[in-house]
C-alpha positions as CSV (number, residue, x, y, z in Angstrom):
1,X,70.9,47.5,136.9
2,X,69.8,51.0,136.0
3,X,71.6,53.4,133.7
4,X,75.3,53.0,133.0
5,X,77.6,55.3,131.0
6,X,80.6,53.5,129.4
7,X,83.4,56.0,129.0
8,X,87.2,56.6,129.2
9,X,89.3,59.3,130.6
10,X,89.8,62.3,128.4
11,X,86.8,61.6,126.2
12,X,85.0,64.9,125.5
13,X,82.0,63.2,123.9
14,X,81.7,61.1,127.1
15,X,81.7,64.3,129.2
16,X,79.0,65.8,127.0
17,X,76.9,62.6,127.4
18,X,77.3,62.7,131.2
19,X,76.2,66.4,131.2
20,X,73.2,65.6,129.1
21,X,72.2,62.7,131.4
22,X,72.6,64.9,134.4
23,X,70.4,67.6,132.9
24,X,67.7,65.0,132.6
25,X,68.2,64.1,136.3
26,X,69.9,60.8,135.5
27,X,73.0,59.9,137.5
28,X,74.4,56.9,135.7
29,X,76.9,54.4,137.0
30,X,80.1,55.5,135.2
31,X,82.2,52.6,133.9
32,X,85.7,53.3,132.4
33,X,86.2,50.7,129.7
34,X,90.0,51.0,130.1
35,X,89.7,48.9,133.2
36,X,88.0,45.9,131.5
37,X,89.5,44.2,128.5
38,X,86.1,42.8,127.4
39,X,84.3,46.1,127.5
40,X,87.2,47.8,125.8
41,X,87.1,45.3,122.9
42,X,83.4,45.5,122.6
43,X,82.9,49.3,122.9
44,X,86.2,51.0,122.2
45,X,85.2,52.8,119.0
46,X,81.6,53.3,120.1
47,X,82.1,55.5,123.2
48,X,80.3,57.0,124.8
49,X,77.7,54.3,125.3
50,X,74.6,54.6,127.5
51,X,73.2,51.3,128.7
52,X,69.9,50.7,130.5
53,X,69.6,47.3,132.2
54,X,72.5,46.1,130.2
55,X,71.1,47.1,126.8
56,X,72.5,49.8,124.6
57,X,70.1,52.8,124.2
58,X,72.6,55.4,122.8
59,X,76.1,55.6,121.6
60,X,78.6,57.9,119.9
61,X,77.6,61.6,119.8
62,X,75.0,61.7,122.6
63,X,73.4,65.1,123.4
64,X,70.4,66.3,125.2
65,X,68.1,66.2,122.2
66,X,69.1,62.6,121.4
67,X,68.5,61.6,125.0
68,X,65.1,63.3,125.0
69,X,64.1,61.0,122.1
70,X,64.9,57.9,124.2
71,X,64.2,59.3,127.7
72,X,61.0,57.3,128.2
73,X,63.1,54.2,128.0
74,X,65.6,55.6,130.6
């Protein structure tokens, strides 16, 4: 499954999370929750959300320092 980034168009926090992941050399699968009613309901107010193998490892304000704390699990 790998690393996934749950996002939506126009989300600046999502863009920051993607940039931080990319700085760590991680190219996540990007999933726009607007296209999936179940994901939208589950994660709407929690975006962005980073999943690894289907499990939430980070959400909300995600920056490089936060990802470095959890990077061994990524």
